[in-house]
C-alpha positions in Angstrom: 77.3 -9.2 -39.5 76.7 -11.2 -36.3 75.8 -14.8 -36.7 72.3 -15.1 -35.4 72.8 -18.9 -34.8 75.7 -18.3 -32.5 75.1 -19.4 -28.9 74.4 -16.6 -26.4 75.6 -18.6 -23.4 79.3 -19.5 -23.9 81.3 -22.4 -22.5 83.9 -19.8 -21.6 83.9 -16.0 -21.9 87.4 -14.6 -22.1 86.1 -11.1 -23.1 84.3 -10.8 -19.7 87.4 -12.1 -18.0 89.6 -9.5 -19.7 87.2 -6.6 -18.8 87.4 -7.8 -15.1 91.2 -8.3 -14.8 92.5 -5.8 -17.4 93.9 -3.2 -15.0 95.7 -5.8 -12.9 97.0 -7.6 -15.9 98.3 -4.4 -17.5 100.0 -3.4 -14.3 101.6 -6.8 -14.3 102.9 -6.5 -17.8 104.2 -3.0 -17.2 106.1 -4.4 -14.1 107.7 -7.1 -16.2 108.6 -4.7 -18.9 110.2 -2.3 -16.4 112.2 -5.0 -14.7 114.2 -5.8 -17.8 114.1 -9.6 -16.9 111.9 -11.7 -19.2 112.7 -15.4 -18.4 112.9 -17.2 -15.0 113.1 -14.2 -12.9 111.4 -12.8 -9.8 107.9 -13.1 -11.2 108.1 -16.9 -11.7 109.7 -17.3 -8.3 107.1 -15.2 -6.6 104.3 -16.9 -8.3 105.6 -20.3 -7.5 105.8 -19.4 -3.8 102.3 -17.9 -3.8 100.7 -20.8 -5.6 102.5 -23.2 -3.3 100.9 -21.3 -0.3 97.5 -21.3 -1.8 97.6 -25.0 -2.8 99.0 -26.1 0.5 102.1 -27.9 -0.8 105.8 -26.9 -0.2 107.1 -26.7 -3.8 105.7 -25.5 -7.1 107.9 -25.4 -10.3 106.5 -23.4 -13.2 106.9 -25.0 -16.6 105.5 -24.3 -20.2 102.4 -26.7 -20.0 100.6 -29.3 -18.1 101.9 -31.9 -20.4 105.6 -30.9 -19.7 104.8 -31.0 -16.0 103.5 -34.6 -16.2 106.6 -35.7 -18.3 109.0 -34.0 -15.9 107.1 -35.6 -12.9 107.5 -39.0 -14.4 111.2 -38.5 -15.2 111.8 -37.2 -11.6 110.3 -40.5 -10.4 112.8 -42.5 -12.5 110.2 -43.6 -15.0 111.6 -44.3 -18.4 112.2 -46.9 -21.1 110.9 -50.3 -20.3 108.6 -49.1 -17.5 104.8 -49.4 -17.5 102.5 -46.7 -16.2 98.9 -47.4 -15.3 96.6 -44.6 -16.3 93.1 -43.7 -17.4 91.7 -44.0 -20.9 89.2 -41.2 -20.4 91.0 -37.9 -20.3 92.8 -35.3 -22.5 95.4 -37.1 -24.6 98.2 -35.2 -22.8 98.1 -37.7 -19.9 98.9 -40.5 -22.3 101.3 -38.4 -24.3 103.4 -37.6 -21.2 103.9 -41.3 -20.5 105.0 -42.0 -24.1 107.3 -38.9 -24.1 108.9 -40.1 -20.9 109.8 -43.4 -22.8 107.4 -45.5 -20.8 104.5 -47.7 -21.9 100.8 -46.7 -20.9 98.5 -49.3 -19.4 94.9 -48.3 -19.6 92.2 -49.7 -17.3 88.6 -48.7 -16.8 87.1 -45.8 -14.9 84.3 -45.7 -12.3 81.0 -43.8 -12.7 82.6 -40.5 -11.7 85.0 -40.8 -14.7 88.1 -41.3 -12.5 90.4 -44.3 -12.6 88.7 -47.3 -11.0 90.5 -48.2 -7.8 89.5 -51.9 -7.9 90.5 -52.2 -11.5 93.9 -50.5 -10.7 94.4 -52.9 -7.7 93.8 -55.9 -10.1 96.2 -54.5 -12.7 99.0 -54.1 -10.1 98.4 -57.6 -8.8 98.6 -59.1 -12.2 101.3 -57.1 -13.8 104.5 -56.6 -11.7 106.1 -54.5 -14.5 103.9 -51.5 -13.6 106.1 -49.0 -11.8 103.8 -45.9 -11.6 100.2 -44.8 -11.6 99.1 -41.6 -13.3 95.4 -41.0 -12.4 93.4 -37.8 -13.3 91.1 -35.9 -11.1 88.7 -35.6 -14.0 86.2 -32.8 -14.3 87.8 -31.4 -11.1 86.4 -34.3 -9.0 89.0 -35.5 -6.4 89.8 -39.2 -6.3 89.9 -41.1 -3.0 93.3 -39.8 -1.9 93.7 -41.9 1.2 92.8 -45.1 -0.8 95.2 -44.3 -3.6 98.0 -43.6 -1.1 97.4 -46.9 0.5 97.4 -48.7 -2.8 100.7 -47.4 -4.0 102.2 -48.1 -0.6 101.0 -51.7 -0.7 102.4 -52.3 -4.2 105.5 -50.1 -4.0 104.7 -48.0 -7.1 105.0 -44.3 -7.7 101.9 -42.0 -7.9 102.0 -39.0 -10.1 98.7 -37.0 -9.9 97.2 -35.2 -12.9 95.6 -32.2 -11.3 95.2 -30.2 -14.5 91.5 -29.9 -13.8 91.4 -30.0 -10.0 92.9 -26.8 -8.6 90.8 -26.2 -5.5 89.5 -29.8 -5.1 89.9 -31.4 -1.7 89.3 -34.8 -0.1 90.1 -36.2 3.3 91.2 -32.8 4.4 93.9 -32.7 1.7 94.2 -30.9 -1.6 94.5 -33.0 -4.7 98.2 -33.4 -5.6 99.1 -34.1 -1.9 99.6 -37.9 -1.9 101.7 -38.5 -5.0 105.5 -38.1 -5.3 104.6 -35.1 -7.6 101.5 -33.7 -9.3 101.0 -31.6 -12.4 98.6 -28.8 -13.1 97.8 -26.7 -16.2 97.3 -23.0 -16.7 95.6 -23.5 -20.1 93.1 -20.6 -20.4 90.1 -22.7 -19.8 91.3 -24.1 -16.5 90.2 -22.9 -13.1 93.5 -21.0 -12.8 94.2 -20.3 -16.5 96.8 -18.0 -18.0 96.5 -15.8 -21.0 98.1 -18.6 -23.0 99.8 -21.9 -22.1 101.6 -22.8 -18.9 101.8 -25.4 -16.2 103.4 -26.4 -13.0 104.8 -29.4 -11.1 103.8 -29.6 -7.4 105.5 -31.7 -4.9 106.3 -32.1 -1.2 109.8 -33.4 -2.0 112.7 -30.8 -2.2 114.8 -33.2 -4.3 112.0 -33.6 -6.8 111.5 -29.8 -7.1 115.3 -29.2 -7.6 115.5 -31.8 -10.4 112.3 -30.4 -12.0 113.9 -27.0 -12.1 117.0 -28.6 -13.8 114.8 -30.5 -16.4 112.7 -27.5 -17.3 115.8 -25.6 -18.4 117.7 -27.8 -20.8 118.9 -30.0 -18.0 121.2 -27.3 -16.6 122.4 -27.5 -13.0 124.2 -24.2 -13.5 124.6 -21.9 -16.5 126.1 -24.0 -19.4 126.5 -27.0 -17.1 124.2 -29.7 -18.5 123.8 -32.7 -16.2 121.1 -34.4 -18.2 118.9 -34.1 -21.3 116.2 -31.7 -20.3 113.4 -29.7 -21.9 112.9 -26.1 -22.9 109.9 -25.8 -20.7 110.0 -22.5 -18.7 106.9 -20.6 -17.5 107.2 -17.0 -18.9 107.7 -14.2 -16.7 104.7 -12.4 -18.3 102.4 -15.4 -17.6 103.6 -15.7 -14.1 103.1 -11.9 -13.4 99.5 -12.0 -14.8 98.7 -15.2 -12.9 100.0 -13.9 -9.5 98.5 -10.4 -9.8 95.3 -10.8 -11.8 94.1 -14.4 -11.6 95.3 -16.2 -8.4 93.8 -13.4 -6.2 90.4 -14.2 -7.9 90.7 -17.9 -7.8 88.8 -18.5 -4.5 85.9 -16.4 -5.9 86.0 -18.2 -9.2 85.8 -21.6 -7.4 82.8 -20.4 -5.2 81.0 -19.3 -8.4 81.6 -22.7 -10.0 80.3 -24.4 -6.9 77.1 -22.3 -6.8 76.4 -23.0 -10.5 77.0 -26.7 -10.1 74.5 -26.8 -7.2 71.9 -25.1 -9.3 72.4 -27.5 -12.2 72.3 -30.6 -9.9 69.0 -29.4 -8.4 67.4 -28.5 -11.7 68.4 -31.6 -13.7 67.4 -34.1 -11.1 64.3 -35.2 -13.0 65.7 -35.0 -16.5 67.5 -37.5 -18.7 70.8 -35.8 -18.0 72.8 -37.5 -15.2 75.3 -35.2 -13.6 78.6 -37.1 -13.4 79.3 -36.5 -9.7 82.4 -37.1 -7.6 82.5 -40.1 -5.3 83.4 -37.8 -2.3 85.2 -34.8 -1.2 84.8 -31.3 -2.7 85.0 -30.9 -6.4 86.7 -27.9 -8.1 84.0 -28.2 -10.9 86.4 -27.5 -13.8 83.7 -29.0 -15.9 80.0 -29.8 -15.3 79.8 -33.1 -17.2 76.5 -34.9 -17.6 75.8 -38.3 -19.1 73.1 -38.2 -21.8 70.9 -41.1 -20.9 68.3 -40.7 -23.6 69.5 -39.8 -27.2 72.9 -39.0 -28.8 75.1 -36.7 -26.9 76.3 -34.9 -30.1 72.7 -34.4 -31.2 71.6 -33.1 -27.7 74.5 -30.7 -27.9 73.4 -29.3 -31.2 69.8 -29.0 -29.9 71.1 -27.0 -26.9 73.1 -24.9 -29.3 69.9 -24.1 -31.2 68.5 -22.9 -27.8 71.4 -20.6 -27.4 73.7 -22.7 -25.1 77.2 -23.7 -26.1 78.0 -27.1 -24.7 81.1 -29.3 -25.1 82.3 -32.9 -25.4 85.0 -34.1 -23.0 86.3 -36.6 -24.2 84.6 -38.3 -27.1 87.4 -40.8 -27.9 89.2 -42.9 -25.3 93.0 -42.5 -25.5 94.0 -46.0 -26.6 91.7 -45.6 -29.7 93.7 -42.7 -30.9 95.8 -43.3 -34.1 98.9 -41.7 -32.5 99.3 -44.7 -30.0 98.3 -47.5 -32.5 100.5 -50.4 -31.5 101.5 -48.7 -28.3 100.5 -49.6 -24.8 98.3 -52.2 -23.1 94.5 -52.0 -22.8 93.0 -54.0 -20.0 89.5 -55.3 -20.7 86.9 -53.6 -22.7 86.9 -50.3 -20.9 83.1 -50.4 -20.8 82.4 -47.5 -18.5 85.1 -45.3 -20.2 83.7 -46.0 -23.6 80.1 -45.3 -22.4 81.0 -42.0 -20.8 83.1 -41.0 -23.9 80.0 -41.7 -26.0 77.5 -40.0 -23.8 79.2 -37.2 -22.0 78.2 -33.5 -22.6 79.5 -30.5 -20.7 77.4 -27.6 -19.7 78.7 -24.0 -19.3 80.2 -23.4 -15.8 82.7 -20.6 -16.1 82.8 -18.1 -13.2 81.6 -15.2 -15.4 78.2 -16.7 -16.1 75.4 -14.5 -15.0 72.4 -15.9 -13.0 70.1 -15.3 -15.9 72.5 -17.3 -18.2 72.5 -20.1 -15.7 68.7 -20.2 -15.7 68.8 -20.1 -19.6 71.0 -23.2 -19.5 68.6 -24.9 -17.1 65.6 -24.0 -19.3 67.3 -25.3 -22.4 68.2 -28.6 -20.8 64.7 -29.1 -19.4 63.3 -28.3 -22.8 65.6 -30.7 -24.7 66.0 -33.4 -22.1 63.1 -32.9 -19.6 
């Protein structure tokens, strides 16, 4: 029996996605099966080339997850034991975890009103702590950071920039895609992402040939050639099946997906202007709108989420706990200041449905529910 209390407007709808991509996905699966080659073959190479062309960067290296891509990027930058990496406290824990797995120490500083790492706070941290060797910011919610300003900051202080682009496929600023100003960048193919696989996956993106070559070594046990292990690597290979489905069924639809997200975001922004929900907007550029995050200014975010669910709308919380408060990093890392904005957004953030398979009537249902609950 169906649950009558279940929301009718979902945060993501993978059943609709499957009905749309099924024929292309099945063809891709059949192609891999017929090839007889299942790991690191032509499908991965072709997908890497096609994604690089779409993103506008020379090199893409497919790996098993966005987390692995971040760790590999840090290791390619020479970051390891004894190094400090400046990062954001308001993000998925994978960002912090990658730093710790690379052997480095996270340094968390506050965010700005868009949820992204605060540039002025980062500048102060670099001026006061010369042991910081890298910065790992996140283009949170799909909102692009100020790319030109971050490039200048790392140049001024001679530190490495690794960009977390897990949520920002399709975002641009200053005429550049996110991921274009760091030594390397990482993206995720987790199913909810703008370009999501039918399972886990990720990629490292870079303009540097040497970085790409080392990343390919690190993802495959540290092998430079078969059975020739030059360093301690990972088992982090993007599967041929995932690569085939991504390149044949999902990447060709990505531009359409992004346009639909943009249209939904514009409708929400217009409709919520006079409510107690503040859209958490980018500071500039063109957002990829991976999430449509709002700040609940009147009431408890969790309670508002439950009231929206009662109205048939499935919302989400991203991210209700800042990274340095997680038990897993107790006694690890450095927290600069009180992180007031990060803690406020963690406490008040609520995400509205914005997946590309939302129908117009469902968008209007979300608007009506938000206006009823928070008008």
